[in-house]
N, C-alpha and C positions, 0 to 999 in steps of 0.2 A: 822190456815193458810192453804189454799187449795193448795195441791201439784200440781194440774192441772194448777192453775194460775202461780205458781212458774216456772213450766216447760215452759209455754208459755212466761213468762217474760224473762227467761234465753235464750230461743231460739231467741227472739226479739233482746236482747242485743248482743248475740254472732254473730248474722247475721250483725248487725250494725258494730261491731268490725271487722269482716272479710271483709266487704265491704270497710272499711277504711284502711285495711292492718295492723291493730293494734294487731294481734295475738301474737306477741312476747312480748307485754307489760304485766306487772304483775297486775292482777286484780283478784278479788274473788267475785263470785256472790252467794248471799243468803246463806252464811256460815260465820256467825259472828265470829266463833271461829278459823277458819283456820289461820295459822301463816305463811304467805308468805311475806318475806321481801320486802319492797318498793312497796307494792300493794295498789291499791285502792279497797275498799270494797263497795258493794251495797247489802243491806239486808233489810228485813222487820221485824219489831218488834212492837207489840201492834197496828197493823193497820196502821203504818206509815213506810215510806221508809227512809233509812239512807245511806249517802255516806260519806266515810271517807278515809283519807290517812293513811298509816302506814309506820313506819321507818324500818331500818335494823333489829331491834329486834321485829318488828311487834307491836310496841306501837303506839297508835293513835297520829297523828301529828295535833296539833291544836284542833279543835272540830268537832264533827260529824254534817253534814248538814242534816236537817230533812225536809221531803216532805210528803205531803198528797197524791200526784198523782205519779204513776209509771213513766209516761212520763217526768215529771220534774226531777225525780231522775236519769233517764236514760240520759237525756240531760246533767245533771251535771257531771255524770261519764264520758261521752264521752269528755266533755270539759276538765276535769281534765287529761284525758289520752293525749289529744292534748298538754296540757301544759307540761306534763312530757317529751314529745318528744322535744319540744322547749327548755326546760331547759337543757336536756342532750346534745342536739346538741351544745348549747352555752358552756357547760362545756367542751365538746370535743374540740371546737375551742380555748378555753382558756388554754387547756392543763391540765385541772383538771380531776380527776377521775369521771366517770359516776356512777350512782346508781347501774346499772347492765348492762351486755352486751345486745344489741339489734341491729339487722340490720337497724333499723330506725335511729340510730345515729352512728353506727360503719362503715358505708359505706365509 
């Protein structure tokens, strides 16, 4: 795995996240082992890209989605982050606990 590519991919995703105002969301880029609760992970392994959600214990929720192209994996990650916002806003409206605090649903 080429570190230059990883740095460029991380920069690309972080810029997209910042442009959308998603900085407070839990996500992990290119670190399969990091244990951040309720995070979405995007990483590369064996030449493929993976996107997966993790629960409060950092166990994988469901299954990992596999992609051959970085742009497809990036799109999936951003879509998942948008769904987290919608889901936690709904939980807030229903008086249920949210996964973690964020100004995106605690306003």
